[in-house]
C-alpha positions as CSV (number, residue, x, y, z in Angstrom):
1,M,50.4,-113.9,238.8
2,I,47.9,-116.6,237.9
3,G,46.6,-118.4,241.0
4,V,44.9,-121.8,240.7
5,R,43.8,-124.5,243.2
6,A,42.8,-128.0,242.3
7,R,41.8,-131.1,244.2
8,A,41.3,-134.7,243.3
9,P,39.6,-137.4,245.4
10,L,41.2,-140.5,246.8
11,R,39.5,-143.8,246.3
12,L,38.5,-147.2,247.7
13,G,38.9,-150.2,245.5
14,F,36.0,-152.7,246.0
15,A,36.9,-155.4,243.5
16,G,39.1,-156.2,240.5
17,G,42.3,-154.7,241.9
18,G,45.4,-156.0,240.0
19,T,43.4,-156.7,236.7
20,D,44.3,-153.1,235.6
21,L,48.0,-154.0,235.4
22,S,49.8,-154.8,232.1
23,P,50.2,-157.4,230.7
24,F,47.0,-158.9,232.3
25,C,44.6,-156.2,231.0
26,D,46.3,-156.2,227.6
27,L,45.8,-159.9,227.2
28,H,42.6,-160.6,229.0
29,G,40.9,-157.2,229.8
30,G,40.7,-155.9,233.3
31,A,37.7,-154.7,235.3
32,I,37.6,-152.6,238.5
33,L,34.8,-151.4,240.8
34,N,35.7,-148.4,242.9
35,V,34.4,-145.3,244.6
36,T,36.0,-141.9,245.5
37,I,35.9,-140.8,249.1
38,D,36.1,-137.6,251.2
39,R,39.9,-137.5,251.3
40,F,41.7,-135.4,248.7
41,A,45.0,-134.5,247.1
42,Y,45.4,-130.7,246.7
43,C,47.5,-128.6,244.4
44,H,48.0,-124.9,244.9
45,L,49.7,-123.4,241.8
46,E,50.9,-119.9,241.0
47,V,52.3,-119.1,237.6
48,A,54.3,-115.9,236.9
49,S,53.5,-113.9,233.8
50,K,57.1,-114.0,232.7
51,E,57.6,-116.9,230.2
52,S,61.3,-117.4,230.4
53,G,63.9,-117.3,233.2
54,G,63.1,-117.4,236.9
55,Q,62.6,-120.2,239.3
56,A,60.3,-123.1,239.9
57,H,59.4,-123.7,243.6
58,F,57.9,-127.0,244.6
59,R,56.7,-127.9,248.1
60,A,55.0,-131.1,249.4
61,A,53.7,-129.5,252.5
62,D,52.3,-132.7,254.1
63,I,55.7,-134.4,254.1
64,G,57.8,-131.3,254.7
65,V,59.8,-131.4,251.4
66,E,60.6,-128.4,249.2
67,S,63.2,-127.1,246.8
68,H,63.8,-124.3,244.3
69,F,65.2,-124.8,240.8
70,D,66.2,-122.5,237.9
71,V,63.6,-123.4,235.3
72,A,66.4,-123.9,232.7
73,D,67.6,-126.8,234.9
74,L,64.3,-128.6,234.7
75,R,64.6,-129.6,231.1
76,Q,65.6,-133.1,232.0
77,P,63.5,-135.4,234.3
78,R,64.7,-135.4,237.9
79,E,64.3,-137.9,240.7
80,I,64.1,-136.2,244.0
81,D,62.4,-137.9,247.0
82,G,59.0,-136.3,247.6
83,L,59.1,-134.0,244.5
84,S,59.7,-136.3,241.6
85,L,56.0,-136.3,240.7
86,H,55.9,-132.5,240.8
87,I,58.9,-132.1,238.5
88,A,57.7,-134.8,236.1
89,T,54.3,-133.2,235.8
90,Y,55.8,-129.7,235.2
91,N,58.1,-131.2,232.5
92,R,55.3,-133.1,230.8
93,I,53.0,-130.1,230.7
94,S,55.8,-127.9,229.4
95,E,56.8,-130.3,226.6
96,Q,53.3,-131.5,225.6
97,F,51.4,-128.2,225.7
98,L,53.7,-125.2,226.1
99,D,56.2,-125.9,223.2
100,G,58.9,-126.6,225.8
101,R,58.5,-123.2,227.6
102,K,59.3,-123.4,231.3
103,P,57.3,-120.8,233.1
104,P,58.3,-119.7,236.7
105,V,55.9,-121.4,239.1
106,R,55.2,-122.0,242.7
107,M,53.5,-125.3,243.5
108,V,52.4,-126.4,246.9
109,T,50.7,-129.8,247.4
110,T,49.0,-131.6,250.3
111,I,47.3,-135.0,250.6
112,D,44.7,-136.1,253.2
113,A,46.4,-139.4,253.8
114,P,49.8,-140.6,254.8
115,P,52.3,-141.9,252.1
116,G,51.7,-145.6,251.2
117,S,48.0,-145.4,252.3
118,G,46.6,-147.7,249.5
119,L,44.0,-145.0,248.7
120,G,45.5,-144.0,245.4
121,S,47.0,-140.9,246.8
122,S,50.0,-140.4,244.5
123,S,47.9,-140.8,241.4
124,A,45.2,-138.4,242.8
125,L,48.0,-135.9,243.4
126,C,49.2,-136.2,239.9
127,V,45.7,-135.8,238.6
128,A,45.3,-132.7,240.8
129,M,48.5,-131.2,239.4
130,V,47.5,-131.8,235.8
131,E,44.1,-130.3,236.5
132,A,45.7,-127.2,238.0
133,F,48.0,-126.7,235.0
134,G,45.1,-127.3,232.7
135,K,43.1,-124.5,234.4
136,A,46.1,-122.1,234.6
137,F,46.9,-122.4,230.9
138,D,43.3,-123.0,229.6
139,L,44.2,-126.4,228.2
140,P,41.4,-128.4,226.4
141,L,41.5,-131.4,228.7
142,G,38.6,-133.7,229.4
143,Q,38.5,-136.3,232.1
144,Y,39.9,-139.1,230.0
145,D,42.7,-136.7,228.9
146,V,43.6,-135.8,232.5
147,A,43.6,-139.4,233.6
148,R,45.7,-140.5,230.7
149,I,48.3,-137.8,231.1
150,A,48.6,-138.6,234.8
151,F,49.0,-142.3,234.0
152,E,51.8,-141.6,231.5
153,I,53.6,-139.3,233.9
154,E,53.7,-141.9,236.6
155,R,54.1,-145.1,234.5
156,I,56.2,-143.9,231.5
157,D,58.0,-140.7,232.5
158,L,58.9,-141.8,236.0
159,G,58.8,-145.6,235.4
160,L,56.7,-146.2,238.5
161,A,55.1,-149.7,238.6
162,G,51.3,-149.6,239.0
163,G,47.9,-150.0,237.4
164,R,45.4,-147.6,235.8
165,Q,42.4,-147.4,238.1
166,D,43.7,-144.7,240.4
167,Q,44.1,-141.9,237.8
168,Y,40.7,-142.6,236.3
169,A,39.0,-142.7,239.7
170,A,40.5,-139.4,240.7
171,A,39.6,-137.7,237.4
172,F,36.0,-139.0,237.2
173,G,34.9,-139.4,240.8
174,G,31.9,-141.3,242.1
175,F,31.1,-145.0,241.8
176,N,32.6,-146.4,238.6
177,Y,32.9,-149.8,236.9
178,M,36.0,-149.5,234.8
179,E,37.1,-151.6,231.9
180,F,40.8,-151.7,230.8
181,L,41.1,-153.3,227.3
182,Q,43.6,-154.0,224.6
183,E,45.4,-151.1,222.9
184,E,45.2,-148.9,226.0
185,R,41.4,-148.5,225.7
186,V,39.7,-147.5,228.9
187,I,35.9,-147.3,229.5
188,V,34.6,-145.7,232.6
189,N,31.0,-146.6,233.4
190,P,29.5,-144.4,236.1
191,L,27.0,-146.3,238.2
192,R,23.6,-144.9,239.1
193,I,23.0,-146.5,242.5
194,P,19.9,-145.8,244.5
195,E,20.5,-143.1,247.2
196,S,19.3,-145.5,250.0
197,V,21.8,-148.1,248.9
198,V,24.6,-145.5,248.9
199,R,23.8,-144.3,252.4
200,E,23.5,-147.9,253.8
201,L,26.8,-148.8,252.2
202,E,28.4,-145.6,253.6
203,A,27.1,-146.4,257.1
204,S,28.5,-150.0,256.8
205,V,32.1,-149.2,255.7
206,L,34.8,-148.5,258.2
207,I,38.4,-147.8,257.1
208,C,41.4,-148.3,259.4
209,F,45.0,-147.2,259.0
210,T,47.1,-150.1,260.1
211,G,50.0,-148.0,261.2
212,V,52.3,-149.4,258.5
213,S,52.9,-147.5,255.3
214,R,54.1,-149.6,252.4
215,S,55.6,-149.4,248.9
216,S,53.4,-151.1,246.3
217,D,56.3,-151.7,243.9
218,I,57.3,-155.2,245.1
219,I,53.6,-156.4,245.1
220,I,52.9,-155.0,241.7
221,R,56.0,-156.5,240.2
222,D,55.0,-159.9,241.7
223,Q,51.6,-159.6,240.0
224,I,53.1,-158.7,236.7
225,K,55.5,-161.7,237.1
226,T,52.4,-163.9,237.8
227,V,51.1,-163.2,234.3
228,K,54.4,-163.4,232.5
229,T,55.2,-166.8,234.1
230,T,51.7,-168.1,233.7
231,D,51.4,-169.0,237.4
232,L,48.2,-171.0,237.3
233,L,47.0,-170.1,240.8
234,G,47.8,-166.5,240.4
235,M,46.2,-166.3,236.9
236,E,43.1,-168.1,238.1
237,S,42.9,-165.6,241.0
238,L,43.2,-162.6,238.7
239,Q,40.4,-164.0,236.5
240,R,38.3,-164.4,239.6
241,L,39.0,-160.9,240.7
242,K,37.8,-159.6,237.3
243,A,34.6,-161.7,237.6
244,D,34.1,-160.4,241.2
245,A,34.1,-156.8,240.0
246,A,31.3,-157.6,237.5
247,E,29.3,-159.6,240.1
248,M,29.8,-156.9,242.8
249,K,28.6,-154.2,240.4
250,Q,25.3,-156.1,239.9
251,A,24.9,-156.6,243.7
252,L,25.4,-152.9,244.3
253,L,23.0,-151.8,241.6
254,K,20.4,-154.2,243.1
255,G,21.1,-153.1,246.7
256,E,22.1,-156.6,247.8
257,L,24.7,-155.5,250.3
258,G,24.9,-158.9,252.0
259,L,26.1,-160.4,248.7
260,F,28.3,-157.3,248.2
261,S,30.0,-158.2,251.5
262,E,30.4,-161.8,250.6
263,I,32.1,-160.9,247.3
264,L,34.4,-158.4,249.1
265,D,35.7,-161.0,251.5
266,R,36.1,-163.6,248.8
267,S,38.0,-161.2,246.7
268,W,40.4,-160.6,249.5
269,Q,41.2,-164.3,249.6
270,N,41.7,-164.4,245.9
271,K,43.9,-161.2,245.9
272,K,46.3,-162.8,248.4
273,N,47.0,-165.5,245.8
274,T,48.5,-163.0,243.3
275,S,51.5,-162.0,245.5
276,A,53.0,-163.3,248.7
277,S,53.6,-159.7,249.8
278,I,49.9,-158.6,249.8
279,S,49.3,-159.8,253.3
280,N,51.4,-160.4,256.4
281,S,51.0,-161.3,260.1
282,H,50.2,-157.8,261.1
283,I,47.4,-157.4,258.5
284,E,46.0,-160.9,259.3
285,E,45.8,-160.0,263.0
286,F,43.8,-156.9,262.1
287,Y,41.5,-158.9,259.9
288,E,40.9,-161.6,262.5
289,L,40.3,-159.0,265.2
290,A,37.8,-157.2,263.0
291,R,35.9,-160.4,262.2
292,R,35.7,-161.2,266.0
293,N,34.2,-157.8,266.6
294,G,31.5,-157.7,264.0
295,A,33.1,-157.2,260.6
296,T,31.4,-159.3,257.9
297,A,34.2,-158.7,255.4
298,G,37.6,-157.0,255.1
299,K,40.4,-156.3,252.8
300,V,43.5,-154.1,252.4
301,S,42.9,-151.1,250.2
302,G,45.2,-150.8,247.2
303,A,48.0,-153.1,246.3
304,G,48.4,-154.5,249.9
305,G,51.2,-154.9,252.4
306,G,49.9,-152.2,254.7
307,G,48.2,-148.8,254.6
308,F,44.5,-148.7,255.0
309,M,42.1,-151.7,255.5
310,M,38.4,-151.5,254.8
311,F,35.7,-153.4,256.7
312,M,32.0,-154.1,256.2
313,V,30.1,-154.0,259.4
314,D,26.5,-153.6,260.6
315,P,26.2,-149.9,261.2
316,A,25.1,-150.5,264.8
317,D,28.4,-152.3,265.4
318,R,30.7,-149.7,263.7
319,I,31.7,-147.9,266.9
320,P,32.5,-151.0,268.9
321,L,34.6,-152.3,266.0
322,A,36.4,-149.0,265.8
323,N,37.2,-149.1,269.5
324,A,38.5,-152.7,269.2
325,L,40.8,-151.7,266.3
326,A,42.0,-148.7,268.2
327,K,43.1,-150.9,271.1
328,F,45.2,-152.9,268.6
329,G,46.8,-149.7,267.4
330,G,44.7,-149.0,264.4
331,V,43.2,-145.6,263.5
332,A,39.6,-146.3,262.4
333,S,37.2,-143.8,260.9
334,P,34.0,-143.7,258.8
335,V,34.2,-142.7,255.2
336,Y,31.9,-140.7,253.0
337,F,31.5,-141.2,249.3
338,T,31.9,-138.4,246.8
339,Q,30.4,-138.0,243.3
340,Q,32.7,-135.3,241.9
341,G,36.1,-136.0,240.3
342,A,39.1,-133.6,240.0
343,V,38.2,-129.9,239.9
344,A,40.2,-126.7,239.6
345,W,39.4,-123.0,240.2
346,H,41.1,-119.6,240.0
347,T,42.1,-117.8,243.1
348,R,42.9,-114.1,243.8
349,T,46.5,-113.3,244.7
């Protein structure tokens, strides 16, 4: 029995969210600034030595979903709530790298965030699963390969609406300025930020779960519609979001966190122009409460509609802000940045 564990980090998107969606990035090029954080998606994989027959056992332990299948029954993609990503990843690896062989496996996954968090959790999970299979079968996969395969599993094999940044963030890790260009070209630019700036930013960021999980599908389809219908306000806002990512990158490299905060808040206002579903009264109440209690900027993480919000605040005011958000029903916590992307290792069973 081959035992492998893998993990991939979740991420915070600082600027450019939505510009990694087709057809915008195909027509105009997209730009994203993000960083990975100390929340992870984990995959625990065991592969039996027998190459045919047997069963595949998938379990999403954090949401309490599991099922067994005869491996012969997994030759066609399946849609099962909570396990679709597991089955699609298994099928993709089998077809693309194992000549269609269906090895008996046991896969257990967990994620350090609730569903619909806005932290790129489903993509990080897919990256972790691809990384685990890569380790188990000694596949020659680099970071770009892992990210691209995970993207294709989600967006092509399962037809899930979404962008591209989450898979690349999880695969590479750290602070990255990402460019999404025509013909599916992706350039990940790791940023070398002074340690003092990283620590000050880390001390200044507070994330808060709003208590509402959301599906990003409606929001993403609205943003795609914005480009296809040439909605002028929406298109102008997407162009501004792209410019914000480049400007914020420069502010971060120079250690100008005051300017960083200004751009973050400005980007939140621009982002709301790309879909009416990005914000709602609940989110706006959280935002206004945070501003009254010391936050200099704030935005929803991910597509919007719920999940986690992130706020910039003077480090001395972080605890009072967290307490104020808690009284409103939010679950606030500090966050720590990570530099490493997806990793996998063998275990003894």
